[in-house]
N, C-alpha and C positions, 0 to 999 in steps of 0.2 A: 436228610443225609442221602448222598448219591450212592446208588448201588454199583459199586465197582466190579463186583463179580458178574453182574448182568452186563456191564460194559465190555468184559472180556469175551462174552459170547456173541458180540455183534460182528458182522462181516468185516474183514480187515483187508480185502484186496482193493483193486482199482480205485473206487470213489474215495475211500477213506485215505488211501495213500496220497492221492492227488490233493485232497484237502489239507493234508498235513504239509505237504511240500509247499503249497501256496502260503499257509500261515507262517511256516518257518522262514521262507524267503522275506515275507513282509516284516516279521519281527526282527530278523537279523539287521535289516536296514534301520529299524528304529534304535537298536542297540548302539548304533554309531553315534547317537545323540547323548551326550553325558547326562542330561536331565532324565531321559527315559531309563538309562542304565541305573541311576540312583533309585528311581521309583521301582523298577523291577527288582532291584536287590532287596529292598525292604519288603515288598509284597511276596516275593517267591520264598524268602526266609520264613515268613509267618505261615504261608501255606504248607511248607515242608514240616514245620514244627507241629502244626495241627494234627498231622498224621504220625510223625515220629514219637509224639507224646504217648500214643497208644502203646508204644514199645518201651516206654520209660526213659527216652532220651530226647535230645533236641540239638540243634546247631546254633552257633553264634555268628559265624562268618561263612557265608555260603560258598566262596571260592576256596577257603582253607579247609573246612570240616569235610568236604567231599573228596579231597585229594587222595586219601587212601582207599576209597571205594567202599568202605565198610558200611557207613551210614547211608550211602547211595543205594546199595543192595538192600539194606533194611527197609528203606522208604518204599522201594518197588514191592517188597513182599507185603508190606502193610496195605497198600492201596490196591494191589491185585488179588490178595488172598492166596497167592501161590508161593511155593518154595523155590528159591534160586539155588544155583550151584553152590557148594560150600566155599566161603571165601578164604583167602590165603592170609595168615596172621603175621606174616613177616613184615618188617618195616623198611625193607629195601625198595628202591624204585621199581624194580621189576615186579615185586609183589603187588604194589599199588596199581601198576598198569594193568595187571592181570585181573584184579578185582574190578577196575573200572570197565574193562573190556567185557567181563561177564554181565555187568549191568547193561551196557550198550547193546550186547547181543540179545539180551532178554527184551529190550525195547523194540529192537528190529524184528523179533519173532512175532510181535504184535501187529505187524503190517505197517510199521512206521519207517519211513526212509530218513536216515540221519544224514544231512547234507554238511559236509566240512566240519563235522565234530569228531575229534579223535581222542583216545584215552590219554595220550601224552599231554594234550592242552589241558585236560581236566586236572591231571596230576600236577602239572606246573602252575595251577592256580590262575588259568586265563579267565578273567571275570566274564568276558563277553561269551565265550563258548560254554561256560558253566551255565550262565543264565539262559542261553539258547537251549541247552539240554533240558533244564527244568521246565521251560515253557512247552517244550515237546511233550514232556510227561503230562503236564496239566491238560493240554488239549486232548491227549489220548484217553485219559482216565477220569477227568472231572468235568462232566457235561450235565448241564441242568436238564431235568426231565420235563420241565414245563415252562413256557414263556408266552404270555399273551399280551401282544402289543407292548406298550411302554409302561403299563400300570402294574401294580403288585398282583400276586397270584389270585388273591381273593377277589379283588376288583375286576380283574381280567376275566375270571371264571364266571362272576355274576353277570358281566357285560355279555359274554358269549351266550349264557343261558337266556338272557333277555332278548337278544337278537334272534335266537333260534326259535323261541316260543311266541314271539310277538304276533304272528298271524292267527294264533289258536284262541278260540273263545274260551272263556272262564279260566284263562291262565294269566296271571300277573305276578311275575317273579320279582320280588323286591328285596328278598333276603334269603338266608339259607336255614330257615326254620319253618315258620308257619306257611310260607308260600308253597311248600311242598306236601302239606298234610293231606290234601284231597287226591294226591297221586296223579292229577292231570298233567302237571309239569313233566314228570318222568315219562309218561306216555307220549307227550308232544315232542320231547327230545328224540325219542326213538322213531316216531312217525316222521319227523322232519328229515331224517337221514335214511330210514328204511321204511317207507310207507307200506311195503308189502307185508311187514310184520304186525302192524297194529291197525285195528279198525277203530279209529279215533272217534268217529261220529256216533259209535254205539255206546261210548262211555258216558256215565252220569256223574255229576258233581256231588250228589247226595250219597253215593256208594264209594267212599274213599278206600275201604279195605280191598274191594274187588279191583279198583283202579291200581292201587299200589302192588297187589299180588300179581296182576297181569303184567305190569312193567318189569317187575323183578324176575318173574319166570321167563319172559321173552328175552331179557338181557342175558340171563344165565344160559339159556338154551342156544340162542342164535349169536350172541355177541361176545360169548366167553367172559362175561362180567359176573363174578361170583355174587351170590346174594349176601349182602352185608347187613341188612336190617330186616326186622319183621314189620309187617304192615300194622299190626296191633300196637306195637311200641310207638309208632308215629301217630297214629290216630288217637290213642288214649292218653297222650300227654298234651298239656296246654301249649308247650313250646318244645318241639323236637330239638335234639342236640345239634348245634350249628356245625360242629366239627365233623360229626358223623355224616351229615347230609353233604357237606363239602367233600368229604373223602369219597362218598358213593358217587356223587355228581362228577368229580374228577375223573372217575373210571370211565364214564360216558364220554368225557372230553377226549381222553386219550384213544378211546375206541374210534371216535369220529374225526380226531384232530388232522389226519391226513387230508380229508376232503376239505378242511377249512384253512389249510396253510396259505393258499393264495389270498383268500378273503381277509385273513388276519393281517397279512403283509400290506394289502391295499388299505385296510382300515387304519394301521399304524402310520402309513405315509399320510393318509388324509388328516389324521389327528395332528400330526407334527406340522403339516403345512398349514392347517387352520390356525394352530397356535402362532406360527410364524407370521402369517397374514395379519392376524389380530394385532400382534405386537408391532409390526410395521406400520399399521394404521395409527396405533397410539403414539408411536414415535412422531409420525408426520403431524398429528393433531398437537402434540407438545411443542414441536418446533414452530408450528404456525401460531399458537397462542403465545408462546414466549416471545416470538419475533414482534407480534402486534403489541403486546404489553410493554416490551422494551422500546418500540417505536413511539408508543404513547408517552412513556416517561421521557424519551429523548426530546420529543416536541414540547412537553410541558415544563421541563426544567428551565430552558431559556425564558419562557414567559415568567416563571417565578423569580428568576435572577434579574429581570428587567428593573432597573432602578431609575427609570426616566421620571424626573420630578415634574409635578404639575404646579400651576400658579396659584390655584385657590383651593380652599377646604372642600368645596362641593366636587371638584374634579377628583380629589383624592378619595372622597367618600364614594364616588362612582366606582373607582378601582376597588375599594373595599367591598362593594356590592357584588362586583364580578368575582372577587375571590371567595366570597361567601357562597356564591352560586356553584363555583368549582368545588368547594369543600362539601356541599350538600347534595349536588346532583351528579357531577362528573366523576368524582373520586370513588364513591361507594361501590359502583360496579366494578371498578378496576381492583378494589380490595377483594371482591369476591373472585375475580379472575385469577388473582395471585394466589389466593388459597387453593382454588381448584387446580391451578397449575402444579402446586406442591403435592396435592393428593394424587394427581394423575401420574406425576413422576414417581411417587412412592409405590403406587399400585403397579405401574410398568415394571419397575425394578424387582418387585416381588414376584410378578409373573415370570419375568426372565430367569430369576433365581430358581423358582420352583420348577421351570421347564428346562433347567440345566443349559440356558443360554447365556452368552456374555452380557455383562452389564451394559446398559444403555449409556452411551456418552454423547450428550447433546453437542450441537455445533459450537465452535469457539464463541465465547461470550454469551451462551445461552444456558449456562448451568444454573441450577436453583440458587447457588451462592452468588453468581453474577446478578441475577434478578433481585436477590435481597440486597446486594450492594447497591444497585441502581435505585431500588426503592428507598433505602436509607438516605441516599443522596437526595432524592426527590423530597423526602420528608424534612430533611435539613434545609433545603431551599424553600420548602413551604413555611417552615417556622421562621426563617430569616425574612421572607417576604411579608408575612403577617406582622412581624415586629417592625419592619421597615414602614409599612402603611400606617401603623399607629404612631410611630415616631414622626412621620411626615405630617400627619394630621396635627399633632402637637406643634411642630415646627411652623406650619402655615398659619395656625391660630395665633401663635405668638407673633409671627410676622405681620399678620393683619392688624393685630392690636397695636404693635409698634409703629406701623406705617400710619395708622389713623392718629396716633399720638404725636408722631413726628409733624404730620401735616397740621395738626391742631396748634402745636407750639410754634411752628413756623409762621402760621397765619397771625398768631397773636404778636410774635416778634416783629413781623412785616408791618402790622398795624401800628406798632409802637414806634418804628423807625421812620415812618412816612414823615417827611418834612424836616427830619433832624439835620440832614446835611445842609439844607437851605438856611436853617436857623444858625447853625454853626459857622457858616461862611459869610454872614451878612456883617457890614461894617457900621453898624448903628452907633457904636460907642465914639465914633470919631466926631459926631455932631452933637453928642449928649452933654448934658450938664453933669456936674460932679455927682450930684445925687442920683442922676439917671445912670451914670457909669457904676456908682456903687451898687445901684439896683441890678444893673446888668451883671455885675460880678456875683452878687448873691444868687441871682437867677442861675448863673452858670455853675455855682457850687451845688445848687439843688439838683441841676441836670446831672452833674457828676455822680451825686448820690444815686439818682435814678438809673444812670448808666451802670454804676457798680452793682445795683440790685438786679439789673438784667443780665449781668455776666453769668450768673447761675443758669438762667434759661438757655443762653447760647451754648453753654457746656453740655446741658442736657440734650439739646438738639444734636450736637456733634456726637454725643455718646449713643444716641439712639441710631443715628446714621451708621456709626461703626458697627453696632450690633446687627443691623439690617444687612450690612455687607458680610459679616461673619456668618450669618444664617442663610446666606445665598438668596436674598430677596430678588424676585424676577425684575422689579423695576428699580434696582439699585442705581442705574445710571441717572435717572431723574432726581432720586433722593440725593445722590452725591452732588449733582449740579445745584440743586437748591441749597444744600448745606454749604457748599463752597462759596456760593453767592452771599449767604448770611455771614460767613466768616470774613470774607473780603470787605463786606459793608461794615462789619464790626470793627475791622482794623482801621478802615478810613474814618469812622466815627471817633475811634480812640485818638487818632492823629489830629483830627479837626478839633476835638475837645481840648487836647493839650495846646494846640496852637491858639485857640480863642482865649483859653485861660491865661496864657502868657501875655496876650494883647491886653486883656483887662487888667491884669496885675501892673503892667506898665503905666496904664492910665490911672489906676486907683490911687497913686501917689498924689495926684493932683485933684482928687475928688473927695469930698467928705459927705457926711450927712447920710445916714442909712435909716431906713425904716425898720427898726428892730422887730416890730410886731409882725410886718409882713414876712420878714426873714424867718421868724419862729414858726409862723404859719407854714411856710414853704417847706422848712425842714421836718416838720411833724407830718404834714399832709403827704409828702412824697413817699416815705416808707409805709404810711398807713395805706395809701392808695396801692402801693405795690403788694402789700399783704393781702388786700382785698382782691386784687387780680390773681394773686397765687391761690387764695381760697376758692375763688370762683373756678379757677382752672382745676383745682383738686376736686371740687364738687362735681365737675363735669368729666373727670377722668374715668376712662373705662377700666374695667377690672375682669380678671379670669381667675376663678378658684376651682378646686377639684375635690374639696371635702368641706365638712361642717366646720372644722377648726379654723380653716383659712377665712371663710366668710365671717365667722365670729370674731376673728382678729380685726378684720376691716370694720365690723360694726363697733367694736371696742374703740378703735382709733377714731371713728366718727363721733362717738359720744364724748371722747376727750376733746375733740375740736369744738363741739357744741358748748362744752363747759367753759371754753375760753371766750365765747361771744359777748358775755356780760362785760368783761375787761375791755374787749375791743370796742364795745358800744360807748363805754366811758371815754375811751381815747377819741372816738369820733366826735362826741359831744365837746370834749376839750378843744379839739381842732376848730369846731364850728364856733365855739366860744371866742377863740382868737379872732376870727373874722368878725364876730359880732362886736368884739371889743374895738376893732379898727373903725367900724361904722359909728360906734358910739363916740370915739375920740373925734372923728371927723365932724360928726353933727355937733358934739359939744363945743368944738373949737371953730366951727363954721368953715371946715376945710372942704374944698371941692375935689373929690377924688377924680384923678384923670382917667381911671379905667380899672382894668384887672390888676391883680397882684403882680408887680413886676418881677418877682422871684419865682414864680411857678405858674404853670398853666392849669393846675389843678384847682378847680372851682369848688366852692361848698355844694353847689347843685350836683356836680359830678360825683362828689363823695357820697351824697345822699342817694343818688341814682344807683351807683354800684352797690351801696349797702342794701338797698331794697331788693336789687337783683340777687344779691348773695343770700339774703334772708329767704327769698323765694325758692332758692335752689336747695336749701336744707331739707324741707320735707320731700322734695323730689328725690334727693339722695337717700333719705330714709326709705322711701317706697322701693327704690331700686335694690338696696341691700336686703330689705325684707323679702322681696321677690326671689333674690338669689338664695336666701336662707331656705325658703320654701322648696326651691329647686333641689338644693343639696339634701334636705330631708327626704325628698322623694327618691333621690339617688341612693341614699342610705337604705331606704326600704327595698329598692331593687337588689342592692347587695345582699341583704339579709335573705330575700326570697330565693335568689340564686344559690347562696351558700347552703341553705336548708335542703334544696333539691340536690346540690352537688355532693353534700355529706352523705345523703341517703344513697345516691347512686354509687358513690365511691365505696361505701361500706358493702353494698350489694355485690359490686364487681369483685372486691377482695374476698368476701365470703364464698362466692361462686368459684372463684380460682382455686381456693383451698378445697372446696367441696369436690370439684372435678378430679383434683389430685388424689383425694381419698377414694373416689368412685373407681378410678382407673386401677386401683390396687386391690380394692375389697369387692369387685363385682363377682357375683355368683350366678348359677344357672348356665344354660347352654350359651354358646357364642351367639346364636340367633336371638335368644332372650336378652343377652347383654347388649346386642346391637339395637334391638327394638327399644330397651330401656334408655340407651344413650340418645337415640333419635328423639324420643319422647322428651328426655331431658333437654335436648337442643331446642325443641319446639317450645318448651317451658321458658327457656332463656329468651327466645326470640320474642315471646309474649311481653317481655320487659321493655321492648323497643319504644312504646309510647312514652315511657318515663324519660328515655334518652332524648326523644324528640322535644318533650316539654323543657327539658334542660337546655336544649339548643335554642328554644324559643326565648327562655330567659337570658341566655348568652347574647342573643341578637339584641334584645332590649338594652342590656348593659352596654354593648358596643355603640348603639345608636345614641345612648345618653353620654357617650365619650367618657365612661367610667374605666379607670385604668388600674385600679387596685381594689382589693377586698379583704378587709381584716378579719372577716367572719369565717373564712375557710382556707385551708391550705391547698385545696384542689383548684387546678385550672381546667378549662375546657379541653385543652390539648392533651393534658394528662389523662382525663377520663375517656377521651376518644381513643387514645392508644390502649388504655386498659380494656375498653370494650372490644376493640379489634382483637386483642391478644386473647380474650376469653372466648370469642367465636372461633378463632383459629385453633385454640387448644382443644375445644370440643370436637371440631372437625377432624383434628389429627388423631384424637382418641378413637373416634368412630372408624377412621381409616385403619387404625391399628387392628381393631377387631375384625374389620372386613379382610384384611390381609391374613389374620389368623384363620379365618374361615376358608380362604383361598388355600392356605397351607394345609389345613385339615383335609379339605376335599381333594386337593391334588395329590397329597401324599398318603392318603388313606389312614390318617391318624384318628383313632377313636376319640369320642368326647371324654372318656375315662382318662386316657393318656394326657389329653390337654389339661384336664383338671389336675392330674398328678404333677405335670410340669409346672402349671401355674402355682400350685400349693407349694412345691419345693422352692420355686423362685422367690415367692413372697416370704417364705419362712426365713430365707437368708437375706432378704432385702431389709435389713433392720432399720434403715433410715428412711425407707419408703421413697427412694429416690427414682425407682424405676430401672435401676441398673445395679449389677453386682460387681464389686471389686475382685481382683484375682483370687484372694484367699477365700472370699465368700463364695465365688464360682467353683473353686476347688471343693469346698465342703459340700456344695449342692451336688456335684458329680458324684462324690463319694456316697452320698445319701441315696443316689440312683443306681449305685452298684458298680461305678467305675473305679478301677484299681489305680488311683493316682496319688494316693496319701503319701508315698515315700518319694515322689518325683521331686527332684531339685528345681530350683528357679531356672527357667530357660532350657530345661532338659526333659527328655522322656515323653511319655504319652500326653501329660498335661500341656507341655509346650506345643505339641502338634495341635491340640484342641484349641489352645488360645490362639494359634496362628489362624485358625479357621473362623472362630467367633469374633476375634479382635484383630483383623488384618492391618489396621492403622496403628496398633500398639498404644491405644489410648489408656489401657489399664482397666476399662469398664466393659461389661457385657450387657447389652440390652435384652429385654425378653424376646423381641423379634429375632435377634441373632441366636439366642438360645434355643427357640422353637425350630429355626431353620436347621440348626446343627442336629437336634434330636431327631427331626424328620429324615435328614440324610442318613443318620445312623440306623434307622428302623425301616426305611422304605427303599425302593429302587426307582431309578428314573431312566428315561430313554437315553441312548447314546448314538453316536454317529455310526458305530459298528452295526447296531441293530437296524438303523435305517438302511445302511448299505446292503445288509443281508436281505431286507424286505425288497428292495429294488432288484436284487439278483434273482429272487424268486419270480417277480413279475417279468423279468427278462429272460426267463428260461435258462438260468445258470450262465448267461453271457456276461462279459465285463462291460457291456454297454446296453443301451435300451433305445427303442425307436419311438417316434412321436405316435405311431399308430397303436403301439403297445400301451403307452401312457393313456391315450384316449379311450382305450378298450377297458383298462383296469380301474381307472380313477374317475371321480366326478369331473365334469367338463371344466369348472372354474379352476380346480386344483391341477388337472392335467395341463391346461394352458399356462398356469403359473410356473409348472416345472419346465415346460417346453421353452418358455421365454427366458428362463434363467440358466439352463444347462448349457455348458460349452459343448462343442462338437467333439466326439471321441477321436483321439489321435492314435490309438494303439494299433499294432500290426494286424490284429484280428478284426478290425472294424469293417463296417459296411456302410453303404450310402445312407445318409440321414442318421447315423448313429450318434447317441448323445452320451456324455460322460456323467453317470449318475454318482460316481464316487466322490469327485471333487465337489459336486453340488451338495452331497450329504454332509461332508466335513464342513462346508461353508455354513450350513444351518447352525453348527455348533461353535462357530467362531474360530475354527482351526485353519481356515484359509479364506480368501476373498473370492466372492462370486465373479 
């Protein structure tokens, strides 16, 4: 409580009046700003009511309730302790003017010069004049009796004691209880300021009673500091009363504060400038790291979005290896940089908020949200690139298989068509006998059967060529040329076949006699031969499978094929029997055969030869299918191994994510203990990294084996990587939150007990453990802490003001950090631009400007040069050469103007 009666006894001439005039002029300029007027109206009303309440009354509207002068006179009586002249009780304008004049006369009698404030303006309810008058009253009667730098009174007093006693042996002031028990600290304070009163070297640490009595007696006799404690009371208690020691020590502070005024001002400026320099360095580091990370993302995304197709599977697998190297080597450091960037940004914002500085706004495009957006784009491109690589590998495998199949079928077809055009264009029937013509006709019918049987192969060739074109095969031009040649040749063969048939049919009318046996042989041999060629082609056909079911399907189909070989062999024997019958008839009838079968070029030898080749291919096909089955069984084992590890890692990540959520809510002990526990917990999590690396190894084997699905687990490697990164980021953020709480506690002077109380209250109302309170939960929490907000309506009153502070974005939720920041602002003080200006004014010898020489004399070299480089030249009428403007520099430190 400020002693207003003591304030009335202070000198009221020259210096005080000049100070009041300067403050009045400055404040009246501010009142021209509507925002300042609104703020002053609310603040001044509350200040007046805090004193009028002692008289059993209060005001509601500052410019209306003072118009009759009655409450204004009552306010002055309460804060001064003096009686004013008797007020006039009439309600006429003249009575009101007389009452206000009495109040203004009383203010003037205290040495305050009222500039441009008249009774008529107050009676008329002029808001600006009324506020100016109240501000004048506050300046005159409400002055704080102690102010140590920008810290709270307790911390400032402790800091003052530590600095004053630092050179003295056996003195180590760390608190306001046991550090003072031996009495040496009291004697050191006196000796530091009045060495003539104390023989410090004669004092002994083992005689605390003598030391205490010596300090107390000297202080009472020479420093006019009354004796407030007995030496025995301090020595005979384990822990002296902290408030008593602080009260006593504060008396020494006031006794010596005059000599320390300049030192305090210099220390305040040094601390403010040190905070500002540290914040600027953190801003520069953030900008640099953000720029480098964004540049890396900008360079990486085009690489991930490049879809240049390769010609072979090996070339695409080389790209896959490059991508795996990127994922395992190049990206992890960038994940750490991104996490560190977020932590640095949050720490910087916390420091700026705690030191009452404006929030840091990074350069355009370098916000944390911008970086998260770019990172999201990077991960999207990364996912798309990986999917594209796998898709391209499948496509190229399919293309290589189809190309090989195309060339194989084309070679078989080309082999079949060799000599067909010459055969179809010969004119042999013109000189043949009837039997020979009939034979030629039958031979041609057999060829037509053969031609029809090859129609399916030509269609297959065309279909494969079409699929190669659709899949963008790199050598599509040669494939298309080959396919076109085959189709054109096929059309020519069809036309020639039709032409020869017509010629033979014209000749057939004149020819008779046909060898039915040869004809039967030809008709049965041609399809059987075609079947054997198709079977050989199928037995040599390449195959690609991706699972056991597919290879088992091929094995089943192969077994079905083998089951038909018995019937095929019977057909072969029947065809060979026809030829044997021909030989038998010829021999029995003495017929001399002219040569080969006139109806077909298929000989019994060729049938047997192809049959033997086909039979030799069957066990080769068996071996190839069995080898592929073994491969698929091996792949299935890889799937199971990966799935077992993935399910274990996935469950671990999920459990740890839930566990860290509980830990962040249920942590006990000091903040330092919590921080140590969290870092140990983080170290324990990092020890699980070998399991992640093992899973990565299994995943690499899976990809090398070209395995694209896994029915044994729902987890994918990408899903687990994201979960692991989220777990590490969550732990880092939780640690950062505790570090910021420590910063808040240390900077604001909040005790450990207060933090426990705030945490307990917050957790009690955080029913869903979400880490945030909804509006009604937050109101209940405030009521539990003693805030009178129970009857406030939505969007109105004290609760609306508090919500505007803790939830400026209107999200409806209050985080624990915002809650702590609010409570720290409610219970502690912070430095302001006014305090820094006042400190500079002391260093400048009460001038409105300061010189470089004065700064170098009073401040450390680096901070003096920091100020000189940033202070603008002073342009006031009372300036001098080399004068610097410390006022605009001080306001710029707090974001009120630009340097």
